[in-house]
Backbone as CSV, one residue per row, in Angstrom:
resi,resn,N_x,N_y,N_z,CA_x,CA_y,CA_z,C_x,C_y,C_z
1,MET,0.856,-1.201,0.000,0.000,0.000,0.000,0.880,1.235,0.000
2,SER,0.653,2.127,-0.907,1.485,3.327,-0.986,1.096,4.328,0.075
3,GLU,2.054,5.164,0.445,1.768,6.197,1.426,0.712,7.170,0.918
4,ASN,0.716,7.408,-0.392,-0.242,8.342,-0.970,-1.673,7.864,-0.751
5,VAL,-1.902,6.559,-0.951,-3.246,6.022,-0.742,-3.655,6.177,0.710
6,LYS,-2.717,5.886,1.623,-3.040,5.978,3.038,-3.371,7.401,3.453
7,GLN,-2.745,8.371,2.833,-2.965,9.756,3.223,-4.206,10.360,2.570
8,THR,-4.543,9.909,1.380,-5.602,10.578,0.630,-6.800,9.678,0.329
9,GLY,-6.842,8.477,0.925,-7.930,7.547,0.642,-9.291,8.149,0.960
10,HIS,-10.264,7.818,0.138,-11.623,8.285,0.370,-12.213,7.585,1.585
11,VAL,-13.244,8.182,2.157,-13.937,7.547,3.278,-14.649,6.309,2.758
12,MET,-14.266,5.163,3.264,-14.878,3.899,2.867,-16.106,3.605,3.711
13,LEU,-15.976,3.806,5.019,-17.066,3.528,5.959,-17.389,4.782,6.739
14,ASN,-18.662,5.146,6.772,-19.111,6.311,7.532,-20.267,5.899,8.438
15,VAL,-19.995,5.866,9.736,-21.026,5.590,10.736,-21.431,6.931,11.330
16,ASN,-22.677,7.322,11.106,-23.112,8.681,11.431,-24.209,8.688,12.481
17,ASN,-23.802,8.984,13.726,-24.742,9.287,14.805,-25.782,8.175,15.006
18,ILE,-25.310,6.926,15.087,-26.261,5.822,15.202,-26.622,5.528,16.651
19,GLU,-27.848,5.054,16.813,-28.312,4.490,18.077,-28.676,3.036,17.834
20,VAL,-28.346,2.190,18.795,-28.696,0.771,18.707,-29.456,0.376,19.956
21,ILE,-30.572,-0.301,19.736,-31.414,-0.771,20.831,-31.584,-2.280,20.707
22,TYR,-31.443,-2.986,21.836,-31.702,-4.418,21.900,-33.074,-4.657,22.534
23,ASP,-33.789,-5.638,22.002,-35.082,-6.055,22.568,-36.045,-4.890,22.747
24,ASP,-35.921,-3.887,21.881,-36.821,-2.724,21.871,-36.689,-1.817,23.090
25,VAL,-35.795,-2.143,24.019,-35.745,-1.339,25.251,-34.338,-0.949,25.713
26,ILE,-33.325,-1.749,25.381,-31.989,-1.538,25.945,-31.145,-0.711,24.973
27,LEU,-30.862,0.521,25.333,-30.066,1.420,24.498,-28.578,1.134,24.729
28,VAL,-27.891,0.699,23.677,-26.486,0.307,23.796,-25.558,1.341,23.165
29,LEU,-25.847,1.762,21.943,-25.063,2.814,21.292,-25.874,4.096,21.281
30,LYS,-25.215,5.202,21.622,-25.916,6.460,21.867,-25.320,7.588,21.027
31,GLY,-25.692,7.643,19.769,-25.183,8.695,18.899,-23.742,8.503,18.522
32,LEU,-23.384,7.283,18.126,-21.996,6.955,17.810,-21.665,7.304,16.364
33,SER,-20.515,7.940,16.176,-20.038,8.277,14.838,-18.557,7.926,14.712
34,LEU,-18.204,7.368,13.564,-16.800,7.127,13.241,-16.679,6.952,11.735
35,GLU,-15.452,7.063,11.239,-15.218,6.826,9.829,-13.904,6.096,9.628
36,VAL,-13.875,5.313,8.558,-12.674,4.572,8.181,-12.374,4.900,6.730
37,LYS,-11.164,5.392,6.484,-10.764,5.707,5.114,-10.171,4.479,4.436
38,GLU,-10.337,4.436,3.132,-9.822,3.320,2.351,-8.319,3.190,2.556
39,GLY,-7.868,1.973,2.873,-6.451,1.717,3.073,-5.968,1.865,4.502
40,GLN,-6.816,2.333,5.391,-6.407,2.552,6.780,-6.518,1.276,7.619
41,ILE,-5.798,1.284,8.727,-6.104,0.418,9.865,-6.569,1.344,10.974
42,VAL,-7.801,1.161,11.416,-8.391,1.996,12.459,-8.675,1.124,13.673
43,ALA,-8.234,1.580,14.843,-8.442,0.847,16.090,-9.627,1.428,16.838
44,LEU,-10.432,0.539,17.407,-11.557,0.925,18.261,-11.281,0.362,19.645
45,LEU,-10.962,1.258,20.578,-10.547,0.870,21.923,-11.671,1.103,22.925
46,GLY,-11.605,0.379,24.032,-12.583,0.573,25.091,-12.642,-0.637,25.985
47,ALA,-13.164,-0.427,27.189,-13.275,-1.515,28.163,-14.419,-2.452,27.782
48,ASN,-14.512,-3.569,28.503,-15.637,-4.481,28.310,-16.945,-3.731,28.533
49,GLY,-17.908,-3.975,27.657,-19.218,-3.349,27.818,-19.342,-1.969,27.230
50,ALA,-18.268,-1.475,26.591,-18.314,-0.123,26.024,-19.203,-0.051,24.784
51,GLY,-19.374,-1.196,24.097,-20.194,-1.222,22.895,-19.412,-1.484,21.622
52,LYS,-18.166,-1.938,21.751,-17.315,-2.142,20.581,-17.862,-3.235,19.658
53,THR,-18.171,-4.386,20.223,-18.690,-5.492,19.407,-20.038,-5.136,18.809
54,THR,-20.877,-4.449,19.567,-22.173,-4.013,19.043,-21.974,-3.102,17.833
55,THR,-20.958,-2.252,17.887,-20.668,-1.370,16.757,-20.352,-2.177,15.509
56,LEU,-19.500,-3.199,15.652,-19.157,-4.035,14.508,-20.386,-4.752,13.962
57,LYS,-21.217,-5.257,14.856,-22.409,-5.992,14.414,-23.428,-5.066,13.750
58,ALA,-23.463,-3.821,14.176,-24.341,-2.856,13.507,-23.888,-2.647,12.067
59,ILE,-22.563,-2.612,11.859,-22.015,-2.411,10.520,-22.218,-3.652,9.653
60,SER,-21.987,-4.838,10.223,-22.035,-6.078,9.439,-23.442,-6.624,9.252
61,GLY,-24.429,-6.042,9.951,-25.802,-6.513,9.824,-26.145,-7.693,10.708
62,LEU,-25.258,-8.060,11.616,-25.489,-9.227,12.468,-26.320,-8.919,13.714
63,LEU,-26.676,-7.646,13.910,-27.490,-7.283,15.074,-28.828,-8.013,15.088
64,LYS,-29.374,-8.209,13.904,-30.727,-8.766,13.821,-30.810,-10.159,14.422
65,GLU,-29.682,-10.889,14.385,-29.664,-12.227,14.962,-29.796,-12.188,16.479
66,GLU,-29.558,-11.030,17.080,-29.598,-10.895,18.539,-30.683,-9.919,18.985
67,GLU,-31.699,-9.744,18.144,-32.807,-8.831,18.457,-32.329,-7.403,18.658
68,GLY,-31.276,-7.031,17.935,-30.784,-5.657,17.980,-31.181,-4.910,16.723
69,GLU,-31.197,-3.579,16.817,-31.650,-2.764,15.693,-31.000,-1.388,15.739
70,VAL,-30.584,-0.895,14.566,-30.149,0.490,14.448,-31.405,1.346,14.319
71,THR,-31.705,2.130,15.354,-32.966,2.878,15.392,-32.820,4.331,14.969
72,ASP,-31.587,4.790,14.839,-31.374,6.174,14.406,-29.996,6.266,13.778
73,GLY,-29.800,7.267,12.912,-28.529,7.466,12.250,-28.379,6.589,11.017
74,THR,-27.217,6.675,10.379,-26.973,5.939,9.139,-25.586,5.311,9.147
75,ILE,-25.451,4.225,8.391,-24.154,3.595,8.136,-23.996,3.497,6.633
76,GLU,-22.911,4.070,6.110,-22.677,4.059,4.670,-21.343,3.397,4.359
77,PHE,-21.338,2.581,3.312,-20.134,1.923,2.839,-19.948,2.280,1.373
78,MET,-18.834,2.919,1.066,-18.563,3.391,-0.298,-19.723,4.233,-0.828
79,GLY,-20.274,5.073,0.050,-21.347,5.979,-0.332,-22.731,5.372,-0.374
80,GLN,-22.840,4.080,-0.069,-24.126,3.386,-0.127,-24.617,3.067,1.286
81,ARG,-25.860,3.432,1.586,-26.403,3.160,2.907,-26.612,1.654,3.082
82,ILE,-26.115,1.109,4.208,-26.179,-0.339,4.394,-26.898,-0.771,5.667
83,ASN,-27.280,0.163,6.535,-27.815,-0.274,7.829,-29.216,-0.868,7.748
84,GLU,-29.817,-0.859,6.561,-31.108,-1.531,6.399,-30.984,-2.801,5.564
85,LYS,-29.741,-3.176,5.208,-29.515,-4.359,4.389,-29.317,-5.598,5.261
86,GLU,-29.533,-6.773,4.659,-29.299,-8.035,5.340,-27.796,-8.324,5.388
87,ALA,-27.394,-9.119,6.382,-25.976,-9.407,6.590,-25.331,-10.033,5.356
88,GLU,-26.025,-10.930,4.685,-25.445,-11.595,3.515,-25.177,-10.602,2.390
89,GLU,-26.052,-9.638,2.236,-25.850,-8.620,1.213,-24.663,-7.730,1.555
90,ILE,-24.493,-7.438,2.827,-23.367,-6.615,3.272,-22.048,-7.335,3.013
91,VAL,-22.022,-8.649,3.250,-20.815,-9.432,2.946,-20.484,-9.348,1.462
92,ARG,-21.490,-9.435,0.616,-21.252,-9.381,-0.831,-20.691,-8.029,-1.257
93,LEU,-21.004,-6.971,-0.479,-20.454,-5.654,-0.788,-18.970,-5.551,-0.445
94,GLY,-18.489,-6.471,0.410,-17.066,-6.479,0.731,-16.730,-6.238,2.190
95,ILE,-17.710,-6.363,3.098,-17.470,-6.197,4.531,-17.557,-7.565,5.202
96,PHE,-16.552,-7.902,5.983,-16.552,-9.201,6.663,-16.133,-8.995,8.108
97,GLN,-16.953,-9.475,9.033,-16.629,-9.387,10.453,-16.031,-10.699,10.929
98,VAL,-14.804,-10.647,11.434,-14.166,-11.798,12.055,-14.533,-11.763,13.532
99,MET,-15.393,-12.702,13.926,-16.010,-12.649,15.243,-15.016,-12.948,16.368
100,GLU,-15.292,-12.391,17.525,-14.543,-12.731,18.727,-14.771,-14.210,19.061
101,GLY,-13.717,-14.876,19.507,-13.866,-16.268,19.920,-13.688,-17.271,18.800
102,ARG,-13.226,-16.795,17.607,-12.877,-17.713,16.521,-14.028,-18.653,16.184
103,CYS,-15.070,-18.106,15.605,-16.274,-18.875,15.276,-16.054,-19.688,13.999
104,VAL,-15.483,-20.866,14.168,-15.286,-21.763,13.033,-16.448,-22.750,12.973
105,PHE,-16.593,-23.379,11.819,-17.541,-24.487,11.686,-16.801,-25.749,12.127
106,GLU,-17.012,-26.149,13.375,-16.177,-27.170,13.999,-16.246,-28.523,13.306
107,ASN,-17.395,-28.853,12.716,-17.564,-30.160,12.104,-17.203,-30.192,10.617
108,LEU,-16.668,-29.078,10.121,-16.156,-29.021,8.762,-14.631,-28.949,8.811
109,THR,-13.979,-29.426,7.770,-12.523,-29.318,7.716,-12.109,-27.860,7.520
110,ALA,-10.824,-27.603,7.722,-10.315,-26.244,7.497,-10.577,-25.817,6.052
111,TYR,-10.356,-26.731,5.118,-10.605,-26.428,3.705,-12.074,-26.082,3.473
112,GLU,-12.980,-26.864,4.047,-14.409,-26.619,3.875,-14.829,-25.303,4.508
113,ASN,-14.194,-24.941,5.625,-14.455,-23.645,6.237,-14.109,-22.510,5.289
114,LEU,-12.961,-22.630,4.632,-12.539,-21.583,3.705,-13.479,-21.512,2.499
115,MET,-13.862,-22.671,1.984,-14.727,-22.689,0.811,-16.136,-22.188,1.124
116,ALA,-16.538,-22.266,2.395,-17.871,-21.790,2.779,-18.031,-20.304,2.510
117,ALA,-16.928,-19.582,2.499,-16.987,-18.136,2.265,-17.121,-17.796,0.789
118,THR,-17.081,-18.798,-0.072,-17.117,-18.533,-1.517,-18.429,-18.988,-2.147
119,ARG,-19.423,-19.296,-1.348,-20.633,-19.917,-1.906,-21.391,-18.990,-2.854
120,THR,-21.151,-17.685,-2.770,-21.819,-16.771,-3.705,-20.942,-16.476,-4.930
121,ARG,-19.756,-17.096,-4.970,-18.829,-16.868,-6.093,-18.905,-18.029,-7.076
122,ARG,-18.666,-17.736,-8.340,-18.733,-18.768,-9.371,-17.422,-18.924,-10.145
123,ASN,-16.539,-17.953,-10.020,-15.294,-17.972,-10.769,-14.283,-18.886,-10.068
124,ARG,-14.106,-20.096,-10.602,-13.244,-21.077,-9.946,-11.783,-20.643,-9.925
125,ARG,-11.346,-19.963,-10.978,-9.962,-19.492,-11.005,-9.728,-18.472,-9.901
126,GLU,-10.669,-17.555,-9.721,-10.542,-16.553,-8.656,-10.533,-17.223,-7.286
127,ILE,-11.398,-18.213,-7.108,-11.451,-18.920,-5.829,-10.119,-19.602,-5.549
128,ARG,-9.549,-20.243,-6.573,-8.273,-20.923,-6.388,-7.167,-19.928,-6.066
129,GLU,-7.165,-18.789,-6.736,-6.151,-17.773,-6.467,-6.262,-17.266,-5.031
130,ARG,-7.493,-17.065,-4.567,-7.693,-16.595,-3.195,-7.253,-17.662,-2.191
131,PHE,-7.546,-18.903,-2.499,-7.118,-20.004,-1.632,-5.594,-20.044,-1.533
132,ASP,-4.919,-19.914,-2.664,-3.453,-19.906,-2.671,-2.908,-18.713,-1.878
133,THR,-3.601,-17.573,-1.959,-3.179,-16.395,-1.200,-3.293,-16.642,0.297
134,VAL,-4.393,-17.282,0.713,-4.572,-17.620,2.132,-3.427,-18.511,2.601
135,LEU,-3.088,-19.525,1.803,-2.016,-20.446,2.195,-0.660,-19.745,2.206
136,HIS,-0.500,-18.715,1.378,0.749,-17.942,1.386,0.937,-17.258,2.738
137,TYR,-0.127,-16.674,3.274,-0.025,-15.971,4.555,-0.116,-16.925,5.749
138,PHE,-0.810,-18.034,5.565,-0.995,-18.995,6.659,-0.604,-20.396,6.184
139,PRO,0.689,-20.652,5.963,1.116,-21.945,5.404,0.728,-23.142,6.261
140,ILE,0.555,-22.950,7.562,0.158,-24.064,8.428,-1.189,-24.641,7.997
141,LEU,-2.043,-23.812,7.392,-3.358,-24.295,6.976,-3.263,-25.272,5.805
142,LYS,-2.155,-25.243,5.082,-1.985,-26.203,3.985,-1.860,-27.612,4.534
143,THR,-1.106,-27.761,5.606,-0.938,-29.086,6.203,-2.133,-29.485,7.054
144,ARG,-2.939,-28.506,7.442,-4.079,-28.787,8.329,-5.419,-28.696,7.606
145,GLN,-5.407,-28.563,6.280,-6.643,-28.267,5.560,-7.675,-29.391,5.632
146,ASN,-7.251,-30.638,5.860,-8.195,-31.755,5.932,-8.557,-32.138,7.362
147,VAL,-8.128,-31.317,8.324,-8.439,-31.550,9.735,-9.722,-30.809,10.093
148,LEU,-10.589,-31.442,10.880,-11.798,-30.764,11.338,-11.412,-29.518,12.115
149,ALA,-12.100,-28.414,11.829,-11.730,-27.128,12.429,-11.792,-27.164,13.951
150,GLY,-12.680,-27.995,14.493,-12.794,-28.093,15.949,-11.565,-28.667,16.616
151,TYR,-10.702,-29.324,15.841,-9.480,-29.923,16.382,-8.251,-29.058,16.153
152,LEU,-8.429,-27.913,15.528,-7.308,-27.003,15.338,-6.995,-26.277,16.639
153,SER,-5.758,-25.829,16.779,-5.383,-25.026,17.941,-6.044,-23.659,17.848
154,GLY,-6.001,-22.921,18.951,-6.587,-21.581,18.952,-5.962,-20.676,17.911
155,GLY,-4.643,-20.747,17.782,-3.958,-19.928,16.793,-4.335,-20.313,15.377
156,GLU,-4.433,-21.625,15.129,-4.817,-22.092,13.795,-6.246,-21.682,13.461
157,GLN,-7.114,-21.712,14.456,-8.498,-21.283,14.229,-8.560,-19.789,13.913
158,GLN,-7.738,-18.994,14.592,-7.721,-17.565,14.301,-7.229,-17.318,12.882
159,MET,-6.209,-18.048,12.468,-5.734,-17.942,11.090,-6.832,-18.358,10.113
160,LEU,-7.585,-19.378,10.478,-8.636,-19.885,9.604,-9.745,-18.851,9.403
161,VAL,-10.156,-18.188,10.468,-11.263,-17.233,10.318,-10.807,-15.980,9.563
162,ILE,-9.551,-15.594,9.732,-9.035,-14.483,8.921,-8.932,-14.919,7.465
163,GLY,-8.468,-16.159,7.244,-8.417,-16.691,5.894,-9.787,-16.764,5.252
164,ARG,-10.792,-17.095,6.040,-12.161,-17.155,5.512,-12.617,-15.772,5.060
165,ALA,-12.236,-14.743,5.810,-12.562,-13.374,5.398,-11.879,-13.030,4.078
166,MET,-10.640,-13.488,3.899,-9.922,-13.238,2.651,-10.607,-13.937,1.483
167,MET,-11.126,-15.129,1.715,-11.800,-15.887,0.655,-13.073,-15.179,0.182
168,ALA,-13.651,-14.366,1.057,-14.911,-13.686,0.725,-14.701,-12.409,-0.090
169,ARG,-13.479,-12.192,-0.556,-13.155,-10.990,-1.343,-13.459,-9.723,-0.547
170,THR,-12.930,-9.709,0.655,-13.214,-8.634,1.600,-12.442,-7.366,1.263
171,ARG,-13.132,-6.245,1.342,-12.496,-4.935,1.178,-12.305,-4.264,2.540
172,LEU,-13.258,-4.480,3.450,-13.165,-3.972,4.820,-13.278,-5.161,5.764
173,MET,-12.191,-5.479,6.452,-12.179,-6.577,7.410,-12.293,-6.002,8.817
174,MET,-13.301,-6.461,9.552,-13.503,-6.008,10.922,-13.116,-7.138,11.863
175,LEU,-12.094,-6.886,12.666,-11.528,-7.909,13.543,-11.916,-7.618,14.989
176,ASP,-12.532,-8.599,15.635,-12.993,-8.434,17.011,-12.105,-9.245,17.948
177,GLU,-11.221,-8.554,18.663,-10.320,-9.146,19.648,-9.507,-10.313,19.074
178,PRO,-8.734,-10.104,18.020,-7.972,-11.212,17.437,-6.892,-11.780,18.350
179,SER,-6.499,-11.060,19.394,-5.460,-11.564,20.297,-6.013,-12.435,21.418
180,LEU,-7.339,-12.502,21.533,-7.968,-13.154,22.684,-7.572,-14.628,22.789
181,GLY,-7.003,-14.997,23.929,-6.703,-16.393,24.219,-5.490,-16.963,23.515
182,LEU,-4.702,-16.130,22.853,-3.540,-16.623,22.129,-2.257,-16.340,22.915
183,SER,-1.250,-17.155,22.664,0.046,-16.947,23.312,0.686,-15.678,22.765
184,PRO,1.575,-15.061,23.534,2.227,-13.835,23.064,2.933,-13.998,21.720
185,ILE,3.564,-15.139,21.491,4.268,-15.359,20.221,3.278,-15.387,19.070
186,LEU,2.154,-16.083,19.248,1.137,-16.148,18.198,0.501,-14.783,17.951
187,VAL,0.300,-14.031,19.010,-0.292,-12.702,18.869,0.584,-11.819,17.987
188,VAL,1.881,-11.840,18.229,2.808,-11.061,17.412,2.707,-11.487,15.949
189,GLU,2.629,-12.790,15.702,2.542,-13.303,14.338,1.237,-12.880,13.666
190,ILE,0.128,-12.994,14.388,-1.176,-12.616,13.825,-1.204,-11.134,13.468
191,PHE,-0.686,-10.292,14.349,-0.720,-8.855,14.090,0.240,-8.471,12.960
192,LYS,1.318,-9.185,12.827,2.219,-8.968,11.689,1.491,-9.261,10.383
193,ILE,0.713,-10.338,10.365,-0.018,-10.713,9.152,-1.144,-9.721,8.870
194,ILE,-1.808,-9.233,9.914,-2.858,-8.227,9.725,-2.284,-6.995,9.031
195,ARG,-1.109,-6.579,9.483,-0.457,-5.425,8.847,-0.104,-5.732,7.391
196,GLN,0.376,-6.942,7.137,0.727,-7.323,5.765,-0.503,-7.347,4.860
197,LEU,-1.617,-7.851,5.363,-2.838,-7.892,4.560,-3.284,-6.481,4.187
198,ASN,-3.102,-5.560,5.111,-3.443,-4.171,4.838,-2.525,-3.580,3.767
199,GLU,-1.237,-3.828,3.907,-0.268,-3.198,3.007,-0.186,-3.899,1.649
200,GLU,-0.229,-5.231,1.651,0.016,-5.990,0.423,-1.268,-6.342,-0.323
201,GLN,-2.336,-6.631,0.408,-3.602,-7.005,-0.216,-4.590,-5.838,-0.261
202,GLU,-4.186,-4.702,0.298,-4.997,-3.484,0.286,-6.363,-3.704,0.940
203,ILE,-6.354,-4.462,2.038,-7.575,-4.675,2.812,-7.622,-3.631,3.921
204,THR,-8.691,-2.876,3.958,-8.891,-1.885,5.014,-9.322,-2.621,6.285
205,ILE,-8.832,-2.160,7.434,-9.045,-2.884,8.690,-9.707,-1.981,9.726
206,LEU,-10.780,-2.486,10.348,-11.339,-1.883,11.554,-11.119,-2.887,12.669
207,LEU,-10.291,-2.512,13.632,-9.781,-3.436,14.643,-10.320,-3.096,16.024
208,VAL,-11.057,-4.042,16.617,-11.458,-3.934,18.010,-10.481,-4.764,18.831
209,GLU,-9.851,-4.140,19.812,-8.812,-4.836,20.563,-8.648,-4.175,21.929
210,GLN,-8.762,-4.981,22.997,-8.575,-4.435,24.336,-7.106,-4.155,24.631
211,ASN,-6.217,-4.877,23.959,-4.795,-4.635,24.147,-4.404,-3.398,23.336
212,ALA,-4.417,-2.259,23.988,-4.179,-0.994,23.289,-2.769,-0.921,22.716
213,HIS,-1.786,-1.524,23.408,-0.427,-1.544,22.875,-0.409,-2.156,21.485
214,LEU,-1.048,-3.313,21.354,-1.093,-4.013,20.072,-1.821,-3.195,19.015
215,ALA,-2.999,-2.718,19.386,-3.823,-1.996,18.413,-3.103,-0.758,17.887
216,LEU,-2.517,0.008,18.792,-1.861,1.246,18.377,-0.526,0.994,17.678
217,SER,-0.018,-0.234,17.774,1.247,-0.556,17.097,1.072,-0.723,15.599
218,ILE,-0.163,-1.014,15.143,-0.358,-1.217,13.704,-1.367,-0.242,13.098
219,ALA,-2.166,0.424,13.933,-3.201,1.328,13.411,-2.616,2.693,13.072
220,GLU,-3.401,3.453,12.313,-3.037,4.830,11.988,-3.922,5.832,12.712
221,HIS,-5.146,5.402,13.021,-6.100,6.266,13.700,-6.820,5.426,14.737
222,GLY,-7.230,6.057,15.830,-7.908,5.320,16.878,-9.099,6.072,17.453
223,TYR,-10.093,5.298,17.867,-11.273,5.817,18.559,-11.345,5.159,19.930
224,VAL,-11.765,5.927,20.919,-11.970,5.397,22.264,-13.457,5.448,22.586
225,MET,-14.011,4.306,22.983,-15.431,4.198,23.311,-15.638,4.041,24.806
226,GLU,-16.693,4.678,25.296,-17.153,4.436,26.660,-18.666,4.584,26.693
227,ASN,-19.321,3.616,27.308,-20.764,3.686,27.514,-21.539,4.000,26.233
228,GLY,-21.142,3.339,25.139,-21.888,3.471,23.897,-21.608,4.721,23.095
229,LYS,-20.575,5.470,23.471,-20.240,6.705,22.758,-18.751,6.750,22.439
230,ILE,-18.404,7.491,21.396,-17.005,7.817,21.140,-16.654,9.027,21.996
231,VAL,-15.635,8.869,22.842,-15.251,9.973,23.726,-13.945,10.640,23.292
232,LEU,-13.230,9.998,22.377,-11.956,10.555,21.930,-11.556,9.877,20.629
233,ASP,-11.028,10.647,19.680,-10.408,10.031,18.505,-9.280,10.922,18.023
234,ASP,-8.251,10.257,17.479,-7.080,11.014,17.014,-6.151,10.054,16.276
235,SER,-5.075,10.612,15.716,-4.035,9.757,15.134,-3.400,8.951,16.262
236,VAL,-2.826,7.788,15.925,-2.257,6.949,16.983,-1.066,7.632,17.645
237,ASP,-0.319,8.442,16.887,0.817,9.143,17.486,0.347,10.070,18.605
238,LYS,-0.743,10.782,18.364,-1.263,11.686,19.388,-1.927,10.918,20.534
239,LEU,-2.566,9.813,20.209,-3.186,9.010,21.275,-2.124,8.452,22.215
240,ARG,-1.011,8.019,21.651,0.062,7.481,22.502,0.602,8.523,23.468
241,GLU,0.552,9.799,23.069,1.073,10.869,23.918,0.021,11.434,24.856
242,ASN,-1.237,11.032,24.687,-2.301,11.515,25.560,-2.138,10.905,26.952
243,GLU,-2.058,11.749,27.980,-1.787,11.259,29.334,-2.870,10.308,29.836
244,ASP,-4.125,10.566,29.463,-5.204,9.688,29.905,-5.121,8.327,29.221
245,ILE,-4.765,8.310,27.951,-4.588,7.042,27.244,-3.432,6.271,27.868
246,LYS,-2.349,6.979,28.175,-1.208,6.323,28.825,-1.624,5.668,30.138
247,THR,-2.409,6.389,30.915,-2.768,5.908,32.245,-3.800,4.791,32.199
248,PHE,-4.862,4.984,31.422,-6.007,4.085,31.529,-6.068,3.013,30.454
249,TYR,-5.304,3.167,29.376,-5.325,2.141,28.335,-3.964,1.515,28.095
250,LEU,-2.902,2.274,28.269,-1.571,1.714,28.107,-0.956,1.319,29.445
251,GLY,-1.602,1.704,30.547,-1.129,1.304,31.863,0.167,1.971,32.254
252,LEU,0.389,3.192,31.767,1.645,3.884,32.026,1.406,5.211,32.718
253,THR,2.348,5.601,33.543,2.344,6.950,34.108,3.508,7.709,33.475
254,GLU,3.680,8.931,33.911,4.783,9.730,33.382,6.128,9.071,33.686
255,MET,6.192,8.238,34.724,7.434,7.579,35.087,7.619,6.265,34.336
256,GLY,6.619,5.886,33.508,6.757,4.673,32.718,6.496,3.407,33.497
257,THR,5.810,3.504,34.648,5.525,2.326,35.467,4.045,2.062,35.493
258,LYS,3.685,0.853,35.949,2.286,0.490,36.062,1.595,1.332,37.121
259,ARG,0.326,1.632,36.893,-0.421,2.424,37.851,-1.549,1.589,38.424
260,SER,-1.784,1.703,39.724,-2.911,1.009,40.324,-4.141,1.906,40.263
261,TYR,-5.311,1.313,39.948,-6.551,2.069,39.894,-7.003,2.397,41.323
262,ARG,-7.589,3.567,41.500,-8.054,3.974,42.828,-9.553,4.220,42.830
263,GLY,-10.235,3.421,42.013,-11.693,3.526,42.032,-12.239,4.317,40.866
264,ALA,-13.497,4.068,40.584,-14.147,4.682,39.425,-14.259,6.197,39.556
265,LYS,-14.413,6.723,40.767,-14.559,8.172,40.918,-13.296,8.890,40.467
266,PHE,-12.137,8.392,40.903,-10.876,8.992,40.466,-10.732,8.833,38.960
267,TYR,-11.093,7.645,38.466,-10.978,7.329,37.033,-11.741,8.339,36.194
268,LYS,-12.985,8.625,36.569,-13.799,9.560,35.800,-13.328,10.997,35.987
269,ARG,-12.892,11.318,37.206,-12.474,12.684,37.463,-11.189,13.013,36.695
270,ARG,-10.302,12.036,36.564,-9.007,12.247,35.919,-9.133,12.438,34.412
271,LYS,-10.117,11.818,33.802,-10.208,11.839,32.344,-10.602,13.202,31.831
272,ARG,-9.798,13.770,30.988,-10.069,15.097,30.471,-11.322,15.152,29.606
273,TRP,-11.609,14.037,28.895,-12.767,14.087,27.993,-14.084,13.961,28.733
274,LEU,-14.027,13.649,30.052,-15.248,13.593,30.835,-15.440,14.832,31.700
275,THR,-14.529,15.788,31.557,-14.611,16.996,32.381,-15.074,18.175,31.540
C-alpha cells in the first residue's frame, strides 16, 4: 500500500450518529459516529461493555440475529447506505466481520471452512487464487486443511477465520479481539499478518482490541469508546502521547511504570474528555 493512498484515501465507511437498541428497550449505542478511510487500519478501543462489538455488528448486519436494531442514524459503505440491508448482502459488498472467539464451523474441515466463504462466487480461477493467497499468509493451513476445524489449535483457528474473510473478497475486514486467548508469540505473528494484509492485499481494517499496545502498534487512527459513545479520537501518534490514554489504556504513568486504579470516581475525574 502506498503512502499516498493511506494519506488521501476516500472515506470507505461512515457511521453517522447511530443508536442501537436491543429487545426494543436496551439502548447500547448512543449517537456513535466514526469513519474509516480506504487503506487505513483503524483501532476501536474501550473496556468491556463499552459497545465495541455491538458497533461491529451494527455495521455487518449481524445485530438482527440478537434482536438488535439500528434505530437512528446511518451507516454508509462506499457511499451506499447499508444499515437496512441483510448481513449476507453486506458481505457481498465487501465487509466481513471476524467474530470474537474464533467462530469456526467445527464439524467441517479447514478447507471446507474456507470454501464456505465462496458460496456466492462462481469464478473457480478466482477462488483458487484466493485459496493460494490464504495459504501464502498462513502456510500451516496447507498441512491442516483436511483436519476438522474443531481440532485445530486456537492460533490455527484464528488464522482460519481471517483466511475465511480473505476468501470472501473482503475490502473492509472487521476484527474483534484477534489476540484473545492466544500466546504472546502467536499474537505477534497474527498482528504482523494483519499489517501485511493491509499493506500488500490493500484490505482496510477496523480493529477492536482491548490490548491498546497491540492496536496502536499497527493502526493509523484510533477511537476510544465508553458507555456506547465515542469519547476521543485522534491519530495513533497523538493518542500514545495523551496522558489519559497512557494511564487508563496503556497502563503507564509519566514515570513509565504500572499504575494502580483507585476507584471509578478517580478514574472519571481524571479523564479530560469527561470533564
